[in-house]
C-alpha positions in Angstrom: 75.4 116.0 59.3 74.1 112.4 59.0 74.2 110.8 62.5 74.3 107.3 60.9 77.6 108.0 59.1 81.0 108.1 60.6 82.8 111.4 61.3 85.2 110.7 58.5 82.4 110.1 56.0 80.6 113.2 57.1 83.7 115.3 56.8 84.3 114.1 53.2 80.9 115.5 52.2 81.5 118.9 53.9 82.9 122.1 52.4 86.1 123.7 53.8 84.1 126.1 55.9 81.9 123.3 57.3 84.9 121.2 58.1 86.5 124.1 60.1 83.3 124.7 62.0 82.9 121.0 62.7 86.5 120.8 64.0 86.0 123.9 66.2 82.8 122.7 67.8 83.8 119.1 68.4 87.6 118.9 68.7 89.2 122.3 69.3 88.8 122.5 73.1 89.9 118.9 73.6 92.9 119.4 71.4 94.0 122.6 73.2 93.6 120.8 76.6 95.8 117.9 75.4 98.4 120.3 74.0 98.5 122.4 77.2 98.9 119.3 79.4 101.7 117.9 77.1 103.4 121.3 77.1 103.4 121.5 81.0 104.8 117.9 81.3 107.5 118.7 78.7 108.4 122.0 80.5 108.7 120.3 83.9 110.6 117.4 82.6 113.1 119.7 80.8 113.5 122.1 83.8 114.0 119.4 86.4 116.3 117.2 84.3 118.6 120.0 83.1 119.8 121.4 86.4 123.4 122.5 86.8 125.6 119.5 86.2 127.8 120.3 89.2 125.0 120.7 91.7 126.2 119.3 95.1 123.1 119.9 97.1 119.4 120.2 96.2 116.9 121.0 98.9 113.2 121.0 97.8 110.8 122.9 100.0 107.0 122.5 100.2 104.8 125.3 101.5 107.5 127.6 103.0 109.1 130.8 101.7 112.4 132.2 102.8 113.5 135.7 103.6 115.7 136.8 100.7 118.8 137.9 102.7 118.5 135.0 105.0 118.3 132.5 102.2 121.3 134.1 100.5 123.3 133.9 103.7 122.3 130.2 104.2 123.3 129.3 100.6 126.6 131.1 101.1 127.3 129.3 104.4 126.3 125.9 103.0 128.5 126.4 100.0 131.4 127.1 102.2 130.7 124.0 104.3 130.4 121.9 101.2 133.4 123.4 99.6 131.4 124.4 96.5 130.3 127.5 94.6 127.0 129.1 95.7 125.5 128.3 92.3 126.0 124.6 93.1 123.8 124.8 96.2 120.0 124.9 95.6 117.4 125.8 98.1 114.3 125.5 96.0 111.5 126.9 98.2 107.9 128.0 97.7 106.4 124.9 96.0 102.7 124.1 96.5 101.4 120.6 97.3 99.0 119.0 94.9 99.3 117.5 91.4 102.0 119.9 90.2 104.1 119.4 93.4 103.7 115.6 93.1 104.8 115.7 89.4 107.8 117.9 90.3 108.8 115.5 93.1 108.4 112.4 91.0 110.5 113.9 88.2 113.3 114.9 90.5 113.3 111.6 92.4 113.3 109.6 89.2 116.4 111.5 88.0 118.1 111.2 91.4 118.3 115.0 91.7 117.0 115.5 95.2 119.0 115.4 98.4 116.7 116.9 101.1 113.0 117.5 101.2 111.4 120.0 103.6 107.6 119.9 104.0 104.7 119.8 106.5 104.2 116.7 108.6 101.2 115.3 106.7 103.2 115.5 103.4 106.3 114.1 105.1 104.4 111.0 106.4 102.9 110.4 102.9 106.3 110.6 101.3 107.9 108.4 104.0 105.2 105.8 103.4 106.2 105.8 99.7 109.8 104.9 100.5 111.2 108.4 99.7 113.4 108.9 102.7 116.5 107.2 104.1 116.6 105.7 107.6 118.5 108.4 109.7 120.1 105.8 111.9 122.1 104.9 108.8 122.2 108.3 107.0 123.3 110.5 109.9 126.6 110.5 111.7 126.1 108.9 115.2 127.0 112.1 117.0 124.6 114.2 115.0 121.9 111.6 115.4 122.3 111.6 119.2 122.4 115.4 119.4 119.1 115.7 117.4 117.3 112.8 119.2 114.6 115.0 120.6 113.7 116.3 117.1 113.6 112.9 115.4 110.4 111.9 113.7 109.4 108.3 113.5 106.9 107.1 110.9 106.0 104.1 108.8 107.9 103.5 105.7 107.3 101.4 102.5 107.2 97.6 102.5 107.8 95.6 99.3 104.9 93.3 98.5 105.9 89.7 99.4 103.6 86.9 98.2 105.1 84.5 100.7 103.0 85.6 103.7 101.7 82.1 104.3 101.0 82.8 108.0 99.0 85.9 107.2 97.4 85.9 103.8 95.6 89.2 104.5 98.8 91.1 105.2 98.8 94.3 103.3 102.2 95.6 102.1 103.0 98.8 100.1 102.7 102.4 101.1 102.8 103.1 104.9 103.0 99.4 105.7 106.7 99.3 106.4 108.6 99.4 109.7 108.4 102.6 111.8 111.8 104.2 111.7 113.4 107.6 112.2 113.0 109.2 108.8 112.8 112.8 109.7 113.9 115.8 111.7 111.7 118.7 112.9 113.9 121.2 111.1 111.6 124.2 112.1 113.0 123.8 115.6 116.4 124.7 114.4 117.5 128.3 115.1 119.0 128.9 111.7 115.9 127.5 109.9 113.5 129.7 111.9 115.6 132.7 111.1 114.9 132.4 107.4 111.4 130.9 107.4 108.6 133.4 106.6 105.7 131.2 107.8 106.8 130.0 111.3 104.9 126.8 110.8 106.2 123.3 111.6 108.3 121.7 109.0 110.0 118.3 108.8 113.0 117.3 106.7 114.3 114.0 105.4 117.3 112.8 103.4 116.2 111.3 100.1 116.9 107.6 99.9 118.6 107.8 96.5 120.5 111.1 97.2 123.8 111.4 95.5 125.0 113.8 98.2 124.0 112.3 101.5 127.0 113.9 103.3 125.9 117.3 102.1 122.3 116.7 103.1 123.6 115.8 106.5 125.6 119.0 106.6 122.6 121.0 105.7 120.5 119.5 108.5 123.3 120.1 111.0 123.6 123.7 109.8 119.9 124.6 110.0 119.6 122.9 113.5 122.6 124.9 114.9 122.7 128.4 116.4 124.3 131.4 114.8 123.7 133.6 111.8 
């Protein structure tokens, strides 16, 4: 192969076997990686944008797994509270944090599919700083808000960039620069949540800001924080 010629010129002078060997050595691995990445993105986009059309509640759970019978009982009870079928109530647990988890969350949020997110504290604070959650003083009924006051979690939200900061030209807006507000609940302190959690770790939950079913997300919080089976 003449290094002074372009790849196209070199390939024109090769035999069929030489072209195949050249492609295998220089392009095959790169092509397979690109195809695999494209396939993963397509699969996630298809899966998370073709959920049941009549879904009335979608809870997305990071880093926790639920006991099977307990999860089935929770879905059954939530469906009854929401006056819906059990297939319309999704408790999607067991997701790992990282690139795949970020991609799943981004896809679901962009398509307004999520209602409630349950995750560890560090992940919750990151998501809150990105503007993911609703202010619970507005999203929760006043009575429920008061009853859960000791379990409320305050953290910094997202602030839109405003170029009119004449008094403080070094002010930094964006992720985590917003007002500190009650965005979350320590849901792992709820009796019904502890009954189904298999890890026993601390978990926070927040109502998604663009949730289509805020009332049902509120009902789910009230359910998991209450006592009973």
